[in-house]
N, C-alpha and C positions, 0 to 999 in steps of 0.2 A: 468435729462434731457438725452433723447434717441437720440443715434445717428440715422442719417436718413436710413443708409443702413443695420441697424442690426434689424433681424427679433426675434420676441419673440417666435414663434413657427415653426418649421420645418415641411413641409408637406413630404410625402415620397421621401426623397433624399438619395445619395449614402452615401459614408462614409464622416463624418464630422471630420475634424482634426484640431489640434491647429495651429495657425497662423505660429509659428516658423516652424512645420512640414511641411506646405505648402510652406512656402518661400524655405525651404532647396530644396523640391522636384521640384521647378520651378528655381533654383538658382537666386533668387531675393531676396531682403532685406524685413523683416516683415513690415517695412514702407511702401513698394510698395502695399503690400496687404491690409493694412489698408487704403491706398490713394483709392484704388479700391473699397473698401467697402464704404467710404465716398462719393465717385463719382457716386456710383449706378452701376458700371459694374459688381460687384460680390456681393453676397448677404451674409452678414455675420449672423450668428446665435448664440445667447446669451445662454449658458448652464451654468446656475448658474451664476457665476461671470466671467466665462470664454466666450471668443470670438472664434467660429469654423467656418470653411467654407468647403464647399463642394469640393473635389478634381476633380470630374467629371465636375462641372460647372466651376471650374478654367482652366481646360483643354479646354472647349469650349470658354471660354471668354478671356483667357489670351494668349494662343498658337495661333500665326498667321503664316499661311502658306505662304511663301514668293515664288513667282511663279518664275519657271526657266526663264531664258533668252535664247535668240536663240544663243548668243555669248558664247563659252565655254572659260575656263580660259587657258591661255597659247598659245592660237591660235590667229593669227591676221586676220582680215578680210581686203581684198584689197580695 
């Protein structure tokens, strides 16, 4: 049975790394990376029996920019 988010062949992608290395890079659990592969947010690549992910793709899809607010911390608005 094949997992939905795992690709058999990688097209020209960046650096493929192990799930543990990717999880450490983004300070998340390996289970989080596996969930993102399963839900289709991130593509997983099977290399032999191992699953790898593209660090560049993870950066694009997992890292979320939080917009700055007009209010700064430590000041009060009247």
